[in-house]
DSSP file (Angstrom, degrees, kcal/mol; ACC not computed):
  #  RESIDUE AA STRUCTURE BP1 BP2  ACC     N-H-->O    O-->H-N    N-H-->O    O-->H-N    TCO  KAPPA ALPHA  PHI   PSI    X-CA   Y-CA   Z-CA
    1    1 A X    >         0   0    0      0, 0.0     3,-0.5     0, 0.0     2,-0.2   0.000 360.0 360.0 360.0 141.3   15.4  -30.6  -15.0
    2    2 A X  T 3   +     0   0    0      1,-0.2     3,-0.1     3,-0.0     0, 0.0  -0.542 360.0  24.4 -85.1 154.4   17.4  -28.0  -16.9
    3    3 A X  T 3  S+     0   0    0      1,-0.2     2,-0.4    -2,-0.2    -1,-0.2   0.085  94.1 106.6  87.9 -22.4   16.6  -24.4  -16.5
    4    4 A X    <   -     0   0    0     -3,-0.5     2,-0.4     0, 0.0    -1,-0.2  -0.743  53.3-160.2 -92.7 134.2   14.9  -24.7  -13.0
    5    5 A X        -     0   0    0     -2,-0.4     2,-0.3    -3,-0.1    -3,-0.0  -0.948  12.6-133.6-111.5 136.1   17.0  -23.4  -10.2
    6    6 A X        -     0   0    0     -2,-0.4     3,-0.1     1,-0.1   127,-0.1  -0.616  29.0-102.9 -88.8 150.9   16.3  -24.5   -6.6
    7    7 A X        -     0   0    0     -2,-0.3   125,-0.3   125,-0.1   124,-0.1  -0.267  39.9-102.1 -63.2 154.4   16.1  -22.0   -3.8
    8    8 A X        -     0   0    0    123,-4.0    -1,-0.1     1,-0.1     0, 0.0  -0.444  54.3 -78.0 -69.5 152.2   19.0  -21.6   -1.4
    9    9 A X        -     0   0    0     -2,-0.1     2,-0.4    -3,-0.1    -1,-0.1  -0.194  60.2-129.7 -50.7 139.1   18.6  -23.3    2.0
   10   10 A X  S    S+     0   0    0      1,-0.2   140,-0.1    -3,-0.1     2,-0.1  -0.995  72.4  28.3-146.1 139.7   16.5  -21.1    4.2
   11   11 A X        -     0   0    0    138,-0.7     2,-1.1    -2,-0.4   139,-0.2   0.703  67.5-149.7 -84.6 162.7   16.8  -20.0    6.9
   12   12 A X        -     0   0    0    137,-3.0     2,-0.7    -3,-0.1    -2,-0.0  -0.802  16.3-166.9 -96.8  98.9   20.4  -19.7    7.7
   13   13 A X        +     0   0    0     -2,-1.1     2,-0.5   138,-0.0   138,-0.1  -0.796  11.7 174.9 -96.2 113.7   20.7  -20.2   11.3
   14   14 A X    >   -     0   0    0     -2,-0.7     3,-1.6   136,-0.2    -2,-0.1  -0.928  25.9-138.2-115.2 106.3   24.2  -19.2   12.7
   15   15 A X  T 3  S+     0   0    0     -2,-0.5     3,-0.1     1,-0.2    -2,-0.0  -0.350  89.0  24.6 -61.9 133.3   24.3  -19.5   16.6
   16   16 A X  T 3  S+     0   0    0      1,-0.2     2,-0.7    -2,-0.0    -1,-0.2   0.371  90.2 116.3  99.4  -8.2   26.0  -16.5   18.1
   17   17 A X    <   -     0   0    0     -3,-1.6    -1,-0.2    18,-0.0    -3,-0.2  -0.849  54.2-148.9-102.5 114.7   25.4  -14.1   15.3
   18   18 A X        -     0   0    0     -2,-0.7    17,-0.0    13,-0.2    -3,-0.0  -0.300  25.5 -88.5 -80.7 164.0   23.2  -11.1   16.4
   19   19 A X    >   -     0   0    0      1,-0.1     3,-0.7   133,-0.0    10,-0.3  -0.263  30.5-122.3 -56.4 149.5   20.7   -9.2   14.4
   20   20 A X  T 3  S+     0   0    0    123,-0.3     9,-1.2     1,-0.2    -1,-0.1   0.697 112.9  63.8 -68.2 -18.1   21.9   -6.1   12.4
   21   21 A X  T 3  S+     0   0    0      7,-0.2    -1,-0.2   122,-0.2    92,-0.0   0.677  78.9 104.9 -82.2 -16.2   19.4   -4.2   14.3
   22   22 A X    <   -     0   0    0     -3,-0.7     7,-1.0     1,-0.1     2,-0.4  -0.378  65.1-137.3 -55.6 142.1   21.1   -4.9   17.7
   23   23 A X  E     -A   28   0A   0      5,-0.2     2,-0.5     7,-0.1     5,-0.2  -0.837  22.6-169.6-113.8 138.2   23.0   -2.0   19.0
   24   24 A X  E >  S-A   27   0A   0      3,-2.3     3,-2.8    -2,-0.4     6,-0.1  -0.999  90.2 -13.3-120.3 129.7   26.4   -1.5   20.7
   25   25 A X  T 3  S-     0   0    0     -2,-0.5    -1,-0.1     1,-0.3     3,-0.1   0.794 130.2 -56.8  55.0  29.1   26.7    2.0   22.1
   26   26 A X  T 3  S+     0   0    0      1,-0.2     2,-0.5    83,-0.0    -1,-0.3   0.369 111.5 121.0  85.3  -6.4   23.7    3.0   20.2
   27   27 A X  E <   -A   24   0A   0     -3,-2.8    -3,-2.3    81,-0.0     4,-0.5  -0.806  56.0-136.4 -99.8 125.0   25.1    2.0   16.9
   28   28 A X  E    S+A   23   0A   0     -2,-0.5     2,-0.9    77,-0.2    -5,-0.2  -0.477  80.4  13.9 -77.9 154.2   23.4   -0.6   14.8
   29   29 A X  S  > S+     0   0    0     -9,-1.2     4,-2.5    -7,-1.0     3,-0.3  -0.165  93.8 101.1  82.5 -36.4   25.4   -3.4   12.9
   30   30 A X  H  > S+     0   0    0     -2,-0.9     4,-1.8     1,-0.3     5,-0.2   0.904  83.7  46.3 -47.6 -53.5   28.7   -2.9   14.8
   31   31 A X  H  > S+     0   0    0     -4,-0.5     4,-2.3    -9,-0.3    -1,-0.3   0.893 109.8  53.9 -62.2 -39.1   28.1   -5.9   17.1
   32   32 A X  H  > S+     0   0    0    -10,-0.3     4,-2.5    -3,-0.3    -1,-0.2   0.916 106.8  53.2 -61.2 -38.0   27.0   -8.1   14.2
   33   33 A X  H  X S+     0   0    0     -4,-2.5     4,-2.3     1,-0.2    -1,-0.2   0.907 110.0  47.7 -60.9 -41.2   30.3   -7.2   12.4
   34   34 A X  H  X S+     0   0    0     -4,-1.8     4,-2.2    -5,-0.3    -1,-0.2   0.901 110.7  51.4 -69.3 -38.0   32.3   -8.3   15.6
   35   35 A X  H  X S+     0   0    0     -4,-2.3     4,-3.3     2,-0.2     5,-0.3   0.926 110.6  48.3 -61.4 -43.5   30.3  -11.5   15.8
   36   36 A X  H  X S+     0   0    0     -4,-2.5     4,-2.4     1,-0.2     5,-0.2   0.930 110.8  52.4 -64.3 -41.8   31.1  -12.3   12.0
   37   37 A X  H  X S+     0   0    0     -4,-2.3     4,-1.4    -5,-0.2    -1,-0.2   0.914 116.9  37.0 -63.0 -42.6   34.8  -11.6   12.7
   38   38 A X  H  X S+     0   0    0     -4,-2.2     4,-1.1     2,-0.2    -2,-0.2   0.881 114.0  54.8 -76.5 -40.1   34.9  -14.0   15.7
   39   39 A X  H >X>S+     0   0    0     -4,-3.3     5,-2.5     1,-0.2     4,-0.5   0.904 109.4  49.9 -59.5 -43.1   32.6  -16.6   14.2
   40   40 A X  H ><5S+     0   0    0     -4,-2.4     3,-1.6    -5,-0.3    -1,-0.2   0.927 105.9  53.9 -62.7 -45.0   34.9  -16.7   11.1
   41   41 A X  H 3<5S+     0   0    0     -4,-1.4    -1,-0.2     1,-0.3    -2,-0.2   0.750 110.4  49.6 -62.8 -25.5   38.0  -17.1   13.3
   42   42 A X  H <<5S-     0   0    0     -4,-1.1    -1,-0.3    -3,-0.5    -2,-0.2   0.440 115.3-115.7 -88.3  -7.5   36.2  -20.2   14.9
   43   43 A X  T <<5S+     0   0    0     -3,-1.6    -3,-0.2    -4,-0.5    -2,-0.1   0.816  81.2 123.6  73.4  30.1   35.3  -21.7   11.5
   44   44 A X      < +     0   0    0     -5,-2.5     2,-0.3    -8,-0.1    -4,-0.2   0.174  42.1  94.9-111.8  12.4   31.5  -21.2   12.2
   45   45 A X  S    S-     0   0    0     -6,-0.3     5,-0.1    -5,-0.2   -31,-0.0  -0.803  86.5 -99.9-101.7 145.1   30.6  -19.1    9.2
   46   46 A X    >>  -     0   0    0     -2,-0.3     4,-2.1     1,-0.1     3,-0.6  -0.330  42.1-107.8 -58.0 155.8   29.1  -20.6    6.1
   47   47 A X  H 3> S+     0   0    0      1,-0.3     4,-1.8     2,-0.2    -1,-0.1   0.863 117.5  49.3 -64.0 -41.5   31.9  -20.9    3.4
   48   48 A X  H 3> S+     0   0    0      1,-0.2     4,-0.6     2,-0.2    -1,-0.3   0.786 112.6  49.3 -71.3 -22.9   30.7  -18.1    1.1
   49   49 A X  H X> S+     0   0    0     -3,-0.6     3,-0.9     2,-0.2     4,-0.7   0.920 107.7  53.5 -79.6 -40.4   30.4  -15.7    4.1
   50   50 A X  H >< S+     0   0    0     -4,-2.1     3,-0.8     1,-0.3    -2,-0.2   0.845  99.7  61.6 -59.4 -39.5   33.9  -16.5    5.4
   51   51 A X  H 3< S+     0   0    0     -4,-1.8    -1,-0.3     1,-0.2    -2,-0.2   0.821 104.8  50.0 -56.4 -33.1   35.4  -15.7    2.0
   52   52 A X  H X< S+     0   0    0     -3,-0.9     3,-1.8    -4,-0.6     5,-0.4   0.689  83.1 105.1 -84.2 -20.2   34.0  -12.1    2.5
   53   53 A X  T << S+     0   0    0     -3,-0.8    -3,-0.0    -4,-0.7    -4,-0.0  -0.435  95.5   7.9 -56.9 123.4   35.4  -11.5    6.0
   54   54 A X  T 3  S+     0   0    0     -2,-0.2    -1,-0.3     1,-0.1    20,-0.1   0.376  97.8 110.1  88.8  -6.6   38.3   -9.2    5.9
   55   55 A X    <   -     0   0    0     -3,-1.8     3,-0.2    18,-0.1    -2,-0.1   0.718  69.1-146.2 -80.6 -20.3   37.8   -8.5    2.2
   56   56 A X        -     0   0    0     -4,-0.4     3,-0.1     1,-0.2    -3,-0.1   0.828  22.9-162.5  56.1  30.8   36.6   -4.8    2.8
   57   57 A X    >   -     0   0    0     -5,-0.4     3,-2.4     1,-0.1     6,-0.4  -0.249  24.1-110.9 -49.7 116.5   34.2   -5.3   -0.2
   58   58 A X  T 3  S+     0   0    0      1,-0.3    -1,-0.1    -3,-0.2     3,-0.1  -0.192 100.8  19.2 -57.3 132.7   33.3   -1.8   -1.1
   59   59 A X  T 3  S+     0   0    0      1,-0.3    -1,-0.3    -3,-0.1    -2,-0.1   0.162  92.6 128.9  94.5 -21.6   29.7   -1.1   -0.4
   60   60 A X  S <> S-     0   0    0     -3,-2.4     4,-2.6     1,-0.1    -1,-0.3  -0.302  73.2-115.2 -65.4 154.4   29.3   -4.0    2.2
   61   61 A X  H  > S+     0   0    0      2,-0.2     4,-2.6     1,-0.2     5,-0.2   0.885 117.4  54.2 -57.0 -41.5   27.9   -3.3    5.5
   62   62 A X  H  > S+     0   0    0      1,-0.2     4,-2.4     2,-0.2     5,-0.2   0.942 111.9  45.9 -49.5 -53.9   31.3   -4.2    7.1
   63   63 A X  H  > S+     0   0    0     -6,-0.4     4,-1.8     1,-0.2    -2,-0.2   0.891 112.0  49.1 -61.3 -41.9   33.0   -1.7    4.9
   64   64 A X  H  X S+     0   0    0     -4,-2.6     4,-3.5     2,-0.2    -1,-0.2   0.910 111.4  50.4 -67.8 -42.4   30.4    1.1    5.5
   65   65 A X  H  X S+     0   0    0     -4,-2.6     4,-2.2     1,-0.2    -2,-0.2   0.924 110.9  48.1 -67.7 -40.5   30.6    0.6    9.3
   66   66 A X  H  X>S+     0   0    0     -4,-2.4     5,-2.6     2,-0.2     4,-0.6   0.869 113.5  48.0 -62.9 -37.1   34.4    0.8    9.3
   67   67 A X  H ><5S+     0   0    0     -4,-1.8     3,-1.7    -5,-0.2    -2,-0.2   0.962 108.9  54.1 -68.0 -51.9   34.2    3.9    7.0
   68   68 A X  H 3<5S+     0   0    0     -4,-3.5    -2,-0.2     1,-0.3    -1,-0.2   0.900 116.1  38.5 -48.9 -46.1   31.6    5.5    9.3
   69   69 A X  H 3<5S-     0   0    0     -4,-2.2    29,-1.6    -5,-0.2    -1,-0.3   0.474 109.3-125.8 -83.2  -2.4   33.9    5.0   12.3
   70   70 A X  T <<5 +     0   0    0     -3,-1.7     2,-0.3    -4,-0.6    -3,-0.2   0.844  64.9 130.6  57.5  40.7   37.0    5.9   10.2
   71   71 A X      < -     0   0    0     -5,-2.6     2,-0.5    -6,-0.2    -1,-0.2  -0.791  62.1-110.0-115.4 164.5   38.9    2.6   11.2
   72   72 A X     >  -     0   0    0     -2,-0.3     4,-2.7     1,-0.1     3,-0.2  -0.769  19.6-141.0 -90.0 128.1   40.6    0.0    9.1
   73   73 A X  H  > S+     0   0    0     -2,-0.5     4,-2.5     1,-0.2     5,-0.1   0.922 102.9  53.9 -61.4 -43.0   38.8   -3.3    8.9
   74   74 A X  H  > S+     0   0    0      1,-0.2     4,-2.2     2,-0.2    -1,-0.2   0.863 110.8  49.1 -57.2 -38.5   42.0   -5.4    9.1
   75   75 A X  H  > S+     0   0    0     -3,-0.2     4,-2.3     2,-0.2    -2,-0.2   0.918 108.4  52.2 -67.3 -44.4   42.8   -3.5   12.4
   76   76 A X  H  X S+     0   0    0     -4,-2.7     4,-3.5     2,-0.2     5,-0.3   0.945 108.9  52.4 -60.4 -44.7   39.3   -4.1   13.7
   77   77 A X  H  X S+     0   0    0     -4,-2.5     4,-2.3     1,-0.2    -2,-0.2   0.950 111.1  44.8 -49.5 -56.7   39.8   -7.9   13.0
   78   78 A X  H  < S+     0   0    0     -4,-2.2     4,-0.5     1,-0.2    -1,-0.2   0.861 115.7  47.6 -63.0 -37.8   43.0   -8.1   14.9
   79   79 A X  H >X S+     0   0    0     -4,-2.3     3,-0.9     1,-0.2     4,-0.6   0.910 111.3  50.6 -67.6 -45.4   41.6   -6.0   17.7
   80   80 A X  H >< S+     0   0    0     -4,-3.5     3,-1.1     1,-0.2    -2,-0.2   0.859 104.4  57.1 -60.4 -37.9   38.4   -8.2   17.9
   81   81 A X  T 3< S+     0   0    0     -4,-2.3    -1,-0.2    -5,-0.3    -2,-0.2   0.639  94.4  67.4 -71.6 -12.0   40.3  -11.4   18.0
   82   82 A X  T <4 S-     0   0    0     -3,-0.9     2,-0.2    -4,-0.5    -1,-0.2   0.764 110.2-123.2 -69.9 -29.4   42.1  -10.2   21.1
   83   83 A X    <<  +     0   0    0     -3,-1.1    -1,-0.3    -4,-0.6     2,-0.0  -0.710  54.2 132.6 111.3-167.0   38.7  -10.4   23.0
   84   84 A X        -     0   0    0     -2,-0.2    -1,-0.1    -3,-0.1     5,-0.0   0.071  56.7 -69.8 100.3 146.1   36.9   -7.8   24.8
   85   85 A X     >  -     0   0    0      1,-0.1     4,-2.2    -2,-0.0     5,-0.2  -0.141  44.2-106.3 -65.1 163.5   33.1   -6.7   24.8
   86   86 A X  H  > S+     0   0    0      1,-0.2     4,-1.9     2,-0.2     5,-0.2   0.862 124.6  52.4 -60.7 -33.5   31.4   -4.9   22.0
   87   87 A X  H  > S+     0   0    0      2,-0.2     4,-3.0     1,-0.2    -1,-0.2   0.886 108.5  51.2 -67.5 -38.0   31.5   -1.8   24.2
   88   88 A X  H  > S+     0   0    0      1,-0.2     4,-2.3     2,-0.2    -2,-0.2   0.941 112.4  45.9 -59.9 -43.0   35.3   -2.2   24.6
   89   89 A X  H  X S+     0   0    0     -4,-2.2     4,-2.6     2,-0.2    -1,-0.2   0.819 111.1  51.5 -77.1 -32.1   35.8   -2.6   20.9
   90   90 A X  H  X S+     0   0    0     -4,-1.9     4,-3.0    -5,-0.2    -1,-0.2   0.939 109.3  50.9 -66.3 -44.3   33.6    0.4   20.2
   91   91 A X  H  X S+     0   0    0     -4,-3.0     4,-2.6     1,-0.2    -2,-0.2   0.961 110.0  50.2 -59.9 -44.2   35.6    2.5   22.6
   92   92 A X  H  X S+     0   0    0     -4,-2.3     4,-2.6     2,-0.2     5,-0.2   0.932 109.3  52.4 -52.6 -47.4   38.8    1.2   20.7
   93   93 A X  H  X S+     0   0    0     -4,-2.6     4,-2.5     1,-0.2    -1,-0.2   0.955 108.8  49.0 -57.5 -51.8   37.1    2.3   17.5
   94   94 A X  H  < S+     0   0    0     -4,-3.0    -1,-0.2     1,-0.2    -2,-0.2   0.910 113.3  47.1 -46.3 -48.5   36.5    5.8   18.9
   95   95 A X  H  < S+     0   0    0     -4,-2.6    -1,-0.2    -5,-0.2    -2,-0.2   0.846 121.1  36.2 -71.2 -33.6   40.1    6.1   20.0
   96   96 A X  H  < S+     0   0    0     -4,-2.6    -1,-0.2    -5,-0.2    -2,-0.2   0.540 135.7   8.7 -95.2  -9.3   41.5    4.9   16.8
   97   97 A X  S  < S-     0   0    0     -4,-2.5     2,-0.3    -5,-0.2   -27,-0.2   0.230 109.0 -48.7-126.7-106.9   39.0    6.5   14.4
   98   98 A X        -     0   0    0    -29,-1.6     2,-0.8    -5,-0.1    -2,-0.1  -0.987  29.9-131.7-142.9 157.1   36.4    8.9   15.3
   99   99 A X        -     0   0    0     -2,-0.3   -30,-0.1    -5,-0.1    -8,-0.0  -0.872  34.0-147.7-104.9  95.8   33.7    9.3   17.9
  100  100 A X        -     0   0    0     -2,-0.8     2,-0.1     1,-0.1   -31,-0.0  -0.205  17.0-110.1 -67.7 159.4   30.5   10.3   15.9
  101  101 A X     >  -     0   0    0      1,-0.1     4,-2.0     4,-0.0     3,-0.3  -0.408  29.9-103.7 -79.9 162.5   27.9   12.7   17.5
  102  102 A X  H  > S+     0   0    0      1,-0.2     4,-2.0     2,-0.2     5,-0.1   0.853 124.1  52.1 -46.8 -40.9   24.6   11.6   18.5
  103  103 A X  H  > S+     0   0    0      2,-0.2     4,-1.7     1,-0.2    -1,-0.2   0.880 109.3  48.6 -71.0 -36.3   23.2   13.2   15.4
  104  104 A X  H  > S+     0   0    0     -3,-0.3     4,-2.0     2,-0.2    -2,-0.2   0.840 109.8  52.4 -64.6 -36.7   25.6   11.3   13.2
  105  105 A X  H  X S+     0   0    0     -4,-2.0     4,-3.3     2,-0.2     5,-0.2   0.859 108.7  51.5 -69.4 -42.6   24.8    8.1   14.9
  106  106 A X  H  X S+     0   0    0     -4,-2.0     4,-1.9     1,-0.2    -2,-0.2   0.894 111.9  45.9 -62.4 -40.8   21.0    8.8   14.3
  107  107 A X  H  X S+     0   0    0     -4,-1.7     4,-2.9     2,-0.2     5,-0.2   0.917 112.7  50.2 -71.5 -44.2   21.6    9.4   10.6
  108  108 A X  H  X S+     0   0    0     -4,-2.0     4,-3.2     1,-0.2     5,-0.3   0.965 112.7  47.8 -58.5 -53.0   23.9    6.2   10.4
  109  109 A X  H  X S+     0   0    0     -4,-3.3     4,-2.1     2,-0.2    -1,-0.2   0.899 112.8  48.3 -61.2 -36.2   21.1    4.1   12.1
  110  110 A X  H  X S+     0   0    0     -4,-1.9     4,-1.8    -5,-0.2    -2,-0.2   0.985 112.5  47.9 -67.5 -53.7   18.5    5.5    9.8
  111  111 A X  H  X S+     0   0    0     -4,-2.9     4,-0.9     1,-0.2     3,-0.4   0.932 116.1  42.1 -47.9 -58.0   20.5    4.9    6.7
  112  112 A X  H  < S+     0   0    0     -4,-3.2     3,-0.4    -5,-0.2    31,-0.3   0.880 113.4  51.2 -68.7 -36.8   21.4    1.3    7.6
  113  113 A X  H  < S+     0   0    0     -4,-2.1    30,-0.3    -5,-0.3    31,-0.2   0.788 115.7  41.0 -68.6 -26.6   18.1    0.3    8.9
  114  114 A X  H >< S+     0   0    0     -4,-1.8     3,-2.7    -3,-0.4    -1,-0.2   0.459  80.1 134.8 -98.1  -5.4   16.3    1.5    5.8
  115  115 A X  T 3< S+     0   0    0     -4,-0.9    27,-2.8    -3,-0.4    28,-0.4  -0.235  74.5  25.2 -50.0 128.3   18.9    0.2    3.2
  116  116 A X  T 3  S+     0   0    0     25,-0.3     2,-0.8     1,-0.2    -1,-0.3   0.262  92.9 111.8  93.6  -6.2   16.9   -1.5    0.3
  117  117 A X  S <  S-     0   0    0     -3,-2.7    -1,-0.2     1,-0.2     3,-0.1  -0.881 103.2 -28.1 -96.7 109.0   13.7    0.5    0.9
  118  118 A X  S    S+     0   0    0     -2,-0.8     2,-0.2     1,-0.2    -1,-0.2   0.833 119.8  92.1  59.6  40.3   13.2    2.8   -2.1
  119  119 A X  S >  S-     0   0    0     -3,-0.2     3,-1.6    -5,-0.1     4,-0.4  -0.720  97.1 -69.3-144.6-166.7   17.0    3.1   -2.9
  120  120 A X  T 3  S+     0   0    0      1,-0.3     4,-0.3    -2,-0.2     3,-0.2   0.631 125.9  56.7 -73.3 -12.1   19.5    1.4   -5.2
  121  121 A X  T 3> S+     0   0    0      1,-0.1     4,-1.7     2,-0.1    -1,-0.3   0.476  77.3  94.1 -96.5   2.8   19.6   -1.8   -3.1
  122  122 A X  H <> S+     0   0    0     -3,-1.6     4,-1.8     1,-0.2    -1,-0.1   0.914  85.4  50.8 -60.7 -38.1   15.8   -2.4   -3.5
  123  123 A X  H  > S+     0   0    0     -4,-0.4     4,-1.8     1,-0.2    -1,-0.2   0.886 108.4  52.7 -61.0 -34.4   16.5   -4.7   -6.5
  124  124 A X  H  > S+     0   0    0     -4,-0.3     4,-2.4     2,-0.2    -1,-0.2   0.833 103.1  55.8 -70.7 -29.6   19.0   -6.6   -4.5
  125  125 A X  H  X S+     0   0    0     -4,-1.7     4,-2.0     1,-0.2    -1,-0.2   0.942 110.3  48.6 -65.9 -44.4   16.5   -7.2   -1.6
  126  126 A X  H  X S+     0   0    0     -4,-1.8     4,-1.9     2,-0.2    -2,-0.2   0.839 110.7  48.6 -64.4 -33.2   14.2   -8.8   -4.2
  127  127 A X  H  X S+     0   0    0     -4,-1.8     4,-2.2     2,-0.2    -1,-0.2   0.910 110.8  50.3 -63.7 -45.1   16.9  -11.0   -5.8
  128  128 A X  H  X S+     0   0    0     -4,-2.4     4,-1.0     2,-0.2    -2,-0.2   0.896 109.8  50.7 -62.8 -40.7   17.9  -12.2   -2.4
  129  129 A X  H ><>S+     0   0    0     -4,-2.0     5,-3.0     1,-0.2     3,-0.6   0.911 111.6  49.1 -63.2 -44.9   14.2  -13.0   -1.6
  130  130 A X  H ><5S+     0   0    0     -4,-1.9     3,-1.3     1,-0.2    -1,-0.2   0.861 102.6  61.4 -67.0 -33.3   13.9  -15.0   -4.9
  131  131 A X  H 3<5S+     0   0    0     -4,-2.2  -123,-4.0     1,-0.3    -1,-0.2   0.798 110.4  41.2 -64.2 -26.6   17.1  -16.9   -4.2
  132  132 A X  T <<5S-     0   0    0     -4,-1.0    -1,-0.3    -3,-0.6    -2,-0.2   0.369 122.2-106.4-102.6   3.7   15.5  -18.3   -1.1
  133  133 A X  T < 5S+     0   0    0     -3,-1.3     2,-0.3    -4,-0.3    -3,-0.2   0.709  74.6 127.5  89.0  27.4   12.2  -18.9   -2.8
  134  134 A X      < -     0   0    0     -5,-3.0    -1,-0.3    -6,-0.1    -2,-0.1  -0.827  65.0 -89.9-117.2 157.7   10.1  -16.0   -1.3
  135  135 A X    >   -     0   0    0     -2,-0.3     3,-1.6     1,-0.1     4,-0.3  -0.195  39.7-112.6 -61.2 148.0    7.9  -13.4   -3.0
  136  136 A X  T 3  S+     0   0    0      1,-0.3     3,-0.3     2,-0.1    -7,-0.1   0.723 113.4  46.9 -59.7 -23.6    9.6  -10.0   -3.8
  137  137 A X  T 3  S+     0   0    0      1,-0.2    -1,-0.3    -8,-0.1     3,-0.1   0.054  74.1 111.2-106.8  24.0    7.7   -7.9   -1.4
  138  138 A X  S <  S-     0   0    0     -3,-1.6     2,-0.3     1,-0.2    -1,-0.2   0.939  97.8  -4.8 -61.1 -47.8    8.1  -10.3    1.6
  139  139 A X        -     0   0    0     -4,-0.3    -1,-0.2    -3,-0.3   -10,-0.1  -0.898  62.9-152.6-135.7 168.4   10.4   -7.6    3.3
  140  140 A X        +     0   0    0     -2,-0.3     2,-0.3    -3,-0.1   -22,-0.1   0.522  68.5  57.1-124.0  -6.1   11.7   -4.4    2.0
  141  141 A X  S  > S-     0   0    0    -24,-0.1     4,-2.4     1,-0.1   -25,-0.3  -0.887  76.4-120.7-123.1 156.9   14.9   -3.6    3.7
  142  142 A X  H  > S+     0   0    0    -27,-2.8     4,-2.1    -2,-0.3     5,-0.2   0.833 112.9  54.2 -65.1 -34.5   18.3   -5.5    4.0
  143  143 A X  H  > S+     0   0    0    -28,-0.4     4,-1.8   -31,-0.3  -123,-0.3   0.899 110.6  47.2 -71.7 -35.0   18.2   -5.6    7.7
  144  144 A X  H  > S+     0   0    0    -31,-0.2     4,-2.1     2,-0.2    -2,-0.2   0.859 111.6  50.1 -67.5 -37.6   14.7   -7.2    7.5
  145  145 A X  H  X S+     0   0    0     -4,-2.4     4,-2.9     2,-0.2    -2,-0.2   0.913 110.5  50.2 -68.1 -37.1   15.9   -9.6    4.9
  146  146 A X  H  X S+     0   0    0     -4,-2.1     4,-2.1     2,-0.2    -2,-0.2   0.920 112.3  47.4 -61.3 -47.5   18.9  -10.6    7.1
  147  147 A X  H  <>S+     0   0    0     -4,-1.8     5,-3.1     2,-0.2     6,-0.7   0.851 114.3  46.9 -67.0 -35.4   16.6  -11.1   10.0
  148  148 A X  H ><5S+     0   0    0     -4,-2.1     3,-1.9     4,-0.2     5,-0.2   0.950 113.3  48.4 -73.1 -51.9   14.1  -13.2    7.9
  149  149 A X  H 3<5S+     0   0    0     -4,-2.9  -137,-3.0     1,-0.3  -138,-0.7   0.802 109.8  51.3 -60.1 -29.8   16.9  -15.3    6.4
  150  150 A X  T 3<5S-     0   0    0     -4,-2.1    -1,-0.3  -139,-0.2  -136,-0.2   0.214 120.0-106.5 -95.7  14.7   18.5  -16.0    9.7
  151  151 A X  T < 5S+     0   0    0     -3,-1.9    -3,-0.2    -5,-0.1    -2,-0.1   0.787  88.5 117.2  74.9  30.6   15.1  -17.2   11.3
  152  152 A X      <       0   0    0     -5,-3.1    -4,-0.2    -6,-0.2    -5,-0.1   0.427 360.0 360.0-100.6  -5.4   14.5  -14.1   13.5
  153  153 A X              0   0    0     -6,-0.7    -5,-0.2    -5,-0.2    -1,-0.1   0.236 360.0 360.0-118.5 360.0   11.3  -13.1   11.6
């Protein structure tokens, strides 16, 4: 039928990709970014996701995380592909960028975990929910949407 769009496949299960809520050194999202870099190098990310890895797309969580740490995304990719734990790579980021204070990390974590709740990203959360065939208020934040979409909720 014309005019009807089918929801995207749901959930998007990607083994080895951690929740954005998971922390490395007290920082949310950083470990997930490392997972995406490594899974992409192994050809294990969906095609549309793989196209975004390394793009430094302004406003993306990857771009924001690198900005927060004052590191270049391409440099992080190169370092992550050498190996090492999330803690090792966070130490590298601190040495090559900046080491945020506990208060700055608290603000970062608060911003990231609430993104989409009563801010400019709220409409995007609703659009993403619609794309997978769910009601607009099923979840309210991007992190919650990611966990829902990836079968963790």
